[in-house]
C-alpha positions as CSV (number, residue, x, y, z in Angstrom):
1,M,12.1,-15.0,79.7
2,K,14.4,-18.0,78.9
3,R,15.2,-16.6,75.5
4,L,16.7,-13.5,77.0
5,L,18.8,-15.2,79.5
6,L,21.0,-16.7,76.8
7,L,23.1,-13.5,76.6
8,I,23.5,-13.0,80.4
9,G,26.8,-14.0,81.9
10,V,28.1,-15.9,78.8
11,G,31.8,-15.7,77.9
12,L,31.6,-13.4,74.9
13,T,34.8,-12.3,73.2
14,V,33.6,-8.7,73.6
15,T,33.6,-9.2,77.4
16,G,30.7,-10.1,79.6
17,L,30.2,-6.4,80.3
18,A,28.9,-5.8,76.8
19,A,26.2,-8.5,77.4
20,Q,25.3,-7.0,80.7
21,D,24.9,-3.6,79.2
22,A,22.6,-5.0,76.5
23,D,20.5,-6.9,79.0
24,S,20.0,-3.9,81.3
25,L,19.2,-1.4,78.5
26,I,17.3,-3.5,76.0
27,N,14.2,-5.2,77.4
28,T,10.9,-6.5,76.0
29,R,8.8,-3.9,77.7
30,E,10.6,-1.0,76.0
31,V,10.6,-2.9,72.7
32,E,6.9,-3.4,72.9
33,R,6.3,0.3,73.8
34,I,8.1,1.6,70.7
35,E,6.7,-1.1,68.4
36,K,3.2,-0.5,69.6
37,I,3.3,3.2,68.9
38,L,5.0,2.9,65.5
39,S,2.6,0.3,64.2
40,S,-0.5,1.7,65.7
41,D,-3.6,2.7,63.7
42,D,-2.8,6.3,64.5
43,M,0.1,6.1,62.2
44,Q,-2.2,5.2,59.3
45,G,0.2,2.7,57.8
46,R,3.0,5.3,57.4
47,A,2.7,5.7,53.7
48,V,4.9,8.4,52.1
49,F,3.3,11.8,51.6
50,T,0.7,11.3,54.4
51,S,0.1,12.7,57.8
52,G,0.7,9.3,59.3
53,I,4.4,9.2,58.2
54,E,4.8,12.7,59.6
55,K,3.6,11.5,63.0
56,A,6.0,8.6,62.8
57,A,8.9,10.9,61.9
58,D,8.0,13.1,64.9
59,F,8.0,10.1,67.2
60,I,11.4,8.7,65.9
61,S,13.0,12.1,66.2
62,Q,11.9,12.4,69.9
63,E,13.3,8.9,70.6
64,F,16.6,9.9,69.1
65,K,16.7,13.0,71.2
66,V,16.0,11.0,74.4
67,A,18.7,8.6,73.4
68,G,21.2,11.5,73.4
69,L,21.9,11.5,69.7
70,A,22.9,14.7,67.9
71,P,21.2,15.6,64.6
72,L,23.2,14.9,61.5
73,N,22.6,18.5,60.6
74,P,22.0,20.8,63.6
75,Q,20.2,23.3,61.4
76,T,17.5,20.9,60.3
77,G,17.1,18.7,63.3
78,Y,16.7,14.9,63.0
79,R,14.9,15.1,59.7
80,Q,17.0,14.7,56.7
81,S,14.7,16.3,54.2
82,F,15.0,16.0,50.4
83,S,12.9,16.3,47.3
84,M,12.1,13.8,44.6
85,L,11.3,14.7,41.1
86,R,9.4,12.9,38.4
87,T,10.1,14.1,35.0
88,K,8.6,13.4,31.6
89,I,10.6,14.4,28.5
90,T,8.3,16.0,25.9
91,Q,10.9,17.0,23.4
92,A,14.6,16.1,23.0
93,S,17.4,16.0,20.5
94,V,21.1,14.8,20.9
95,K,23.7,15.6,18.3
96,F,27.3,14.3,18.5
97,D,29.7,15.8,16.0
98,G,26.8,16.6,13.7
99,K,25.2,13.1,14.0
100,L,21.7,12.7,15.6
101,L,21.5,10.0,18.3
102,D,18.5,7.9,19.4
103,T,17.0,9.8,22.3
104,R,16.2,6.5,23.9
105,N,19.9,6.4,24.8
106,L,19.4,9.6,26.9
107,F,18.8,9.9,30.6
108,V,18.7,13.3,32.3
109,I,18.8,14.3,36.0
110,S,17.7,18.0,36.2
111,S,15.0,20.1,37.8
112,Q,15.1,22.4,34.8
113,P,12.1,22.3,32.5
114,K,14.3,23.4,29.6
115,L,17.9,22.5,28.8
116,K,19.9,23.7,25.9
117,I,23.6,22.8,26.2
118,N,26.5,22.3,23.9
119,S,30.2,21.7,24.0
120,H,30.8,25.3,25.2
121,S,28.3,25.2,28.1
122,G,30.9,24.2,30.7
123,F,29.7,20.7,31.4
124,E,32.5,18.4,32.5
125,K,32.8,15.3,30.4
126,A,32.9,11.9,32.3
127,Y,32.8,8.3,31.4
128,V,31.4,5.0,32.6
129,K,33.5,2.3,30.9
130,R,33.0,-1.4,30.2
131,G,33.0,-3.4,33.5
132,E,32.2,-0.3,35.7
133,S,29.1,0.1,37.9
134,L,26.6,2.5,36.5
135,G,24.9,2.8,39.9
136,L,28.3,3.7,41.5
137,A,29.0,6.3,38.9
138,F,25.5,7.8,39.3
139,S,26.2,8.4,43.1
140,K,29.7,9.6,42.5
141,F,28.7,12.3,40.0
142,L,25.7,13.4,41.9
143,R,27.7,14.0,45.1
144,Q,30.1,16.2,43.3
145,K,27.5,18.9,42.6
146,K,28.8,19.8,39.2
147,N,27.3,19.6,35.7
148,F,28.3,16.5,33.9
149,L,27.9,14.9,30.4
150,V,28.4,11.2,31.2
151,L,29.2,8.9,28.3
152,V,28.2,5.4,29.1
153,D,29.8,2.5,27.2
154,T,27.3,0.5,25.1
155,S,28.4,-2.7,26.8
156,L,26.3,-1.5,29.7
157,S,23.2,-1.1,27.6
158,Q,21.0,-3.5,29.5
159,N,21.8,-1.8,32.8
160,F,21.3,1.6,31.2
161,T,17.8,0.6,30.0
162,R,16.8,-0.2,33.6
163,F,18.5,2.9,34.9
164,A,16.9,5.3,32.4
165,R,13.4,3.8,32.5
166,P,10.7,6.5,31.7
167,G,9.0,8.1,34.7
168,R,11.7,7.1,37.1
169,A,11.8,9.3,40.2
170,Q,15.0,11.2,40.8
171,F,16.5,13.4,43.4
172,K,16.3,17.2,43.1
173,S,19.7,18.6,42.7
174,E,21.3,21.9,41.8
175,N,23.4,20.3,39.2
176,T,22.5,18.6,36.0
177,L,23.6,15.2,34.9
178,I,23.1,14.0,31.3
179,F,23.8,10.4,30.6
180,V,24.2,9.2,27.0
181,L,24.7,5.6,26.0
182,S,27.3,5.9,23.2
183,D,30.7,4.5,22.1
184,S,31.7,7.9,20.6
185,D,33.4,10.7,22.4
186,P,32.3,13.8,20.7
187,V,34.4,16.9,20.2
188,Q,31.2,19.0,19.4
189,Y,27.8,18.2,20.8
190,S,24.4,19.8,21.3
191,I,21.6,18.6,23.5
192,H,18.1,20.2,23.6
193,I,15.5,18.9,26.2
194,K,12.1,20.0,27.3
195,Q,10.5,18.1,30.2
196,E,7.6,18.3,32.6
197,V,8.8,18.3,36.3
198,T,6.8,17.3,39.4
199,E,8.4,17.7,42.9
200,S,7.5,15.8,46.1
201,K,9.1,16.2,49.6
202,L,10.4,13.4,51.8
203,A,12.4,13.0,55.0
204,N,14.6,10.4,56.6
205,C,15.2,10.5,60.4
206,V,18.9,10.5,61.3
207,G,20.8,10.9,64.6
208,V,24.5,10.7,65.3
209,L,26.7,9.6,68.2
210,P,30.1,11.1,67.6
211,G,33.1,8.8,67.9
212,K,36.0,9.2,70.3
213,S,39.3,8.3,68.5
214,K,37.9,7.6,65.0
215,K,35.3,10.3,64.4
216,D,35.8,10.2,60.7
217,E,34.9,6.5,60.4
218,Y,31.2,5.6,60.4
219,V,29.1,2.6,61.5
220,I,25.5,2.8,60.4
221,F,22.4,1.2,62.0
222,S,19.3,1.5,59.8
223,A,15.8,0.4,58.9
224,H,12.9,1.9,56.9
225,Y,10.0,3.4,58.7
226,D,7.6,3.8,55.8
227,H,4.9,1.3,54.9
228,L,1.9,0.9,52.6
229,G,-0.7,3.2,54.2
230,I,-4.4,2.6,53.9
231,G,-5.9,0.3,51.3
232,K,-9.1,-1.5,50.4
233,P,-10.9,-2.9,53.5
234,N,-10.8,-6.6,54.0
235,A,-13.8,-8.7,55.0
236,A,-13.5,-7.5,58.6
237,G,-13.4,-3.9,57.5
238,D,-9.7,-3.4,58.3
239,S,-7.9,-1.2,55.7
240,I,-4.7,-0.1,57.6
241,F,-1.4,-1.8,56.6
242,N,0.2,-1.4,60.1
243,G,3.5,-2.8,59.0
244,A,4.4,-4.1,62.5
245,N,7.0,-6.5,61.1
246,D,7.7,-4.6,57.8
247,D,9.5,-2.6,59.1
248,A,8.4,-1.1,62.4
249,S,10.4,-4.0,63.9
250,G,13.6,-2.8,62.2
251,S,12.9,0.8,63.2
252,T,12.3,-0.3,66.8
253,A,15.7,-2.0,66.7
254,V,17.4,1.1,65.5
255,M,15.9,3.2,68.3
256,M,16.7,0.6,70.9
257,L,20.3,0.4,69.7
258,A,20.5,4.2,69.8
259,K,19.5,4.0,73.5
260,L,22.1,1.3,74.1
261,F,25.1,3.0,72.6
262,G,23.9,6.4,73.7
263,S,23.9,5.2,77.3
264,K,27.3,3.5,76.9
265,N,28.8,6.5,75.1
266,D,32.2,4.7,74.5
267,N,32.1,4.2,70.8
268,E,35.4,5.0,69.0
269,R,33.8,5.2,65.6
270,T,31.0,7.6,64.9
271,L,27.6,5.8,64.9
272,V,24.8,6.9,62.7
273,F,21.2,5.8,63.3
274,A,18.9,6.2,60.4
275,C,15.2,5.4,59.7
276,F,14.6,5.7,56.0
277,T,11.6,6.8,54.2
278,A,10.3,5.6,50.8
279,E,11.7,2.1,50.8
280,E,8.4,0.7,49.7
281,I,8.3,2.9,46.6
282,G,12.0,2.5,45.5
283,E,14.4,2.8,48.4
284,F,14.8,6.5,47.8
285,G,15.4,7.4,51.4
286,S,18.5,5.2,51.7
287,Q,19.7,6.3,48.2
288,Y,19.6,9.9,49.3
289,F,21.2,9.1,52.6
290,S,24.1,7.2,51.0
291,M,25.0,10.2,48.8
292,Q,25.7,12.2,51.9
293,F,28.7,10.1,52.9
294,D,32.1,9.3,51.5
295,P,31.7,5.5,51.2
296,L,35.4,4.9,51.9
297,K,34.8,6.3,55.4
298,V,31.8,4.0,56.2
299,A,33.2,0.8,57.9
300,A,29.9,-1.1,58.0
301,M,26.1,-0.8,57.7
302,F,23.7,-2.9,59.8
303,N,20.4,-2.6,58.0
304,I,17.5,-4.3,59.9
305,E,14.5,-5.6,58.1
306,M,11.6,-7.6,59.5
307,I,12.9,-9.3,62.7
308,G,9.5,-9.7,64.5
309,T,8.9,-13.4,63.6
310,E,11.2,-16.4,64.1
311,S,13.5,-17.4,61.2
312,K,13.3,-20.7,59.4
313,W,15.7,-22.0,62.0
314,G,13.6,-21.0,65.0
315,A,14.4,-18.7,67.9
316,H,17.9,-17.2,68.6
317,S,18.8,-16.9,64.9
318,A,18.7,-14.5,62.0
319,Y,20.2,-14.3,58.5
320,I,22.5,-11.8,56.8
321,T,21.9,-11.0,53.1
322,G,25.1,-11.0,51.0
323,F,26.8,-13.0,53.8
324,E,29.4,-14.3,51.4
325,R,30.3,-10.9,50.0
326,T,32.3,-9.7,53.0
327,D,33.6,-11.1,56.3
328,M,31.2,-9.0,58.4
329,G,29.0,-12.0,59.2
330,K,32.0,-14.0,60.5
331,I,33.0,-11.0,62.7
332,L,29.5,-10.8,64.2
333,Q,29.4,-14.5,64.9
334,K,32.9,-14.4,66.5
335,N,31.6,-11.8,68.9
336,L,28.7,-14.0,69.9
337,E,30.9,-17.0,70.9
338,G,29.4,-18.6,74.0
339,S,25.9,-17.7,73.2
340,S,23.3,-19.8,71.4
341,F,22.5,-17.1,68.9
342,Q,23.5,-17.9,65.3
343,F,23.7,-15.7,62.1
344,Y,23.2,-17.6,58.9
345,P,23.7,-16.8,55.2
346,D,20.6,-15.7,53.4
347,P,18.5,-18.8,52.7
348,Y,16.5,-17.2,49.8
349,P,19.2,-16.3,47.3
350,Q,16.8,-16.7,44.4
351,Q,14.9,-13.6,45.7
352,H,18.0,-11.4,45.5
353,L,17.3,-9.8,48.9
354,F,20.8,-8.2,49.0
355,Y,19.7,-5.9,46.2
356,R,16.1,-5.4,47.4
357,S,16.6,-3.6,50.7
358,D,18.2,-0.4,51.9
359,N,21.7,-1.8,52.4
360,A,22.0,-1.9,48.6
361,S,22.6,1.8,48.2
362,L,25.9,1.7,50.1
363,A,26.8,-1.9,49.1
364,R,26.9,-0.7,45.5
365,Q,29.6,1.8,46.6
366,G,31.7,-1.0,48.2
367,V,30.6,-0.7,51.8
368,A,30.1,-3.8,53.9
369,A,26.4,-3.1,54.0
370,H,24.1,-6.0,54.9
371,T,20.5,-6.5,55.9
372,I,19.8,-8.6,59.0
373,S,16.4,-10.3,58.9
374,T,14.3,-13.3,60.1
375,S,11.5,-13.0,57.6
376,K,10.5,-16.3,56.0
377,M,10.2,-14.9,52.5
378,D,8.7,-18.1,51.1
379,S,6.0,-18.3,53.7
380,E,5.6,-15.1,55.8
381,K,1.8,-15.1,56.3
382,Y,1.2,-11.4,56.9
383,Y,3.8,-9.9,54.6
384,H,2.3,-6.8,52.9
385,T,-1.2,-7.5,54.3
386,V,-3.4,-5.7,56.8
387,G,-2.7,-8.6,59.2
388,D,0.9,-7.4,59.8
389,K,0.1,-6.2,63.4
390,I,2.0,-6.2,66.7
391,G,0.0,-9.2,67.9
392,T,1.6,-11.4,65.3
393,L,5.2,-10.7,66.5
394,D,7.3,-12.6,69.0
395,L,8.5,-9.7,71.0
396,E,10.8,-11.7,73.3
397,N,12.7,-13.2,70.4
398,M,12.8,-9.8,68.7
399,T,14.4,-8.3,71.9
400,G,17.0,-11.1,71.9
401,I,17.8,-10.3,68.2
402,I,18.3,-6.6,68.9
403,K,20.6,-7.5,71.8
404,S,22.6,-9.8,69.7
405,I,23.0,-7.2,67.0
406,G,24.3,-4.7,69.6
407,I,26.7,-7.2,71.2
408,S,28.0,-8.7,67.9
409,S,28.7,-5.2,66.5
410,A,31.0,-4.2,69.4
411,T,34.4,-4.7,67.8
412,I,33.3,-2.9,64.7
413,V,31.9,0.0,66.8
414,S,35.2,0.1,68.8
415,G,37.3,0.1,65.6
416,K,39.0,-3.2,66.5
417,D,37.5,-4.9,63.5
418,T,36.9,-3.5,60.0
419,P,34.9,-5.8,57.6
420,S,36.2,-6.4,54.1
421,R,34.5,-4.4,51.4
422,V,32.0,-5.4,48.8
423,D,33.3,-5.8,45.3
424,A,31.1,-3.1,43.8
425,T,31.9,-4.1,40.2
426,Q,29.8,-7.2,40.7
427,L,26.8,-5.1,41.7
428,Q,24.9,-3.5,38.8
């Protein structure tokens, strides 16, 4: 238990009481209980669209309830349900001021199998200009729940190609967005589209602890709870990708932090605890979640991904992706003065981890949204294998990391500190 003693009685800037609360409320036995259930064979690897992930969602929802969290939406409970669509355009034409455009420069977000619009259809015209973020514009327009014709400057053609790739899954929405890559601003236009539409249902798990004096300011603690499901058996006959580290460890941390702050119940800012679905197939859970918030009201996001093994620096340490993009890491480290725990910048910049996890959805909107991890991405033996089981985790060290996140976040939770924002124009 030596690793856990490092946080007891030390002279932290957030007061010794914060450390004592963390030590009494976060313990290895409880961490093991949650981790063991979430990564069990009974959850069948928690793949999306399976009964296993439904069991996991039921379990997380119950833990949120026990922690004293309120549902984000009282009418739907702790599940934040949404639908994904996959569309295939079978026929299309785009005409601007009488001139036909290349339909490869067209991207449509709509659940309608047939669209026939023109300049008199009531679509609001919008623009994504040179130097602006296409991802940020996408989220902004979708949140407004209106029909838009979005004209994208051709300087963004490379990003547009990635954005509009065929077969891309998209969110079901009542409104229609039509993105056209073009330098022209037509007075008259007509667009005809036929497409095949397939719908699939998903759900995040979300609980809220309302703030005291700053209810309209949010701090988010998150992780993804989905994994890879069941695959081809290995030589030992094991076919279940349990995902103990990826990312039952992060989801366990979210539930433990919910218990910590739910018990304290002294947060000035509103705390949101989210376990996302569909990270493994495109980060769709966090993308949908991010569209439900005004990003200007989100002070910080602590996304937690794979903290079950020691980092490259050993115990009592973790790294923060995008460390240099805001001062959030410096705030967290300041709040851990007197302890031996250390947050480091991401040591794997060539892997672009800041863009590859669930923090990216809010970071692209300017939020100080970072992922905390210990995963050795150049040598993590069990990453995305059937060997990612609870027996491979260092639960004592994992418990210490969860405590350190809870303690280091204290001044952000209280509203004393507000991290600087991400320059969203640099994120495409």
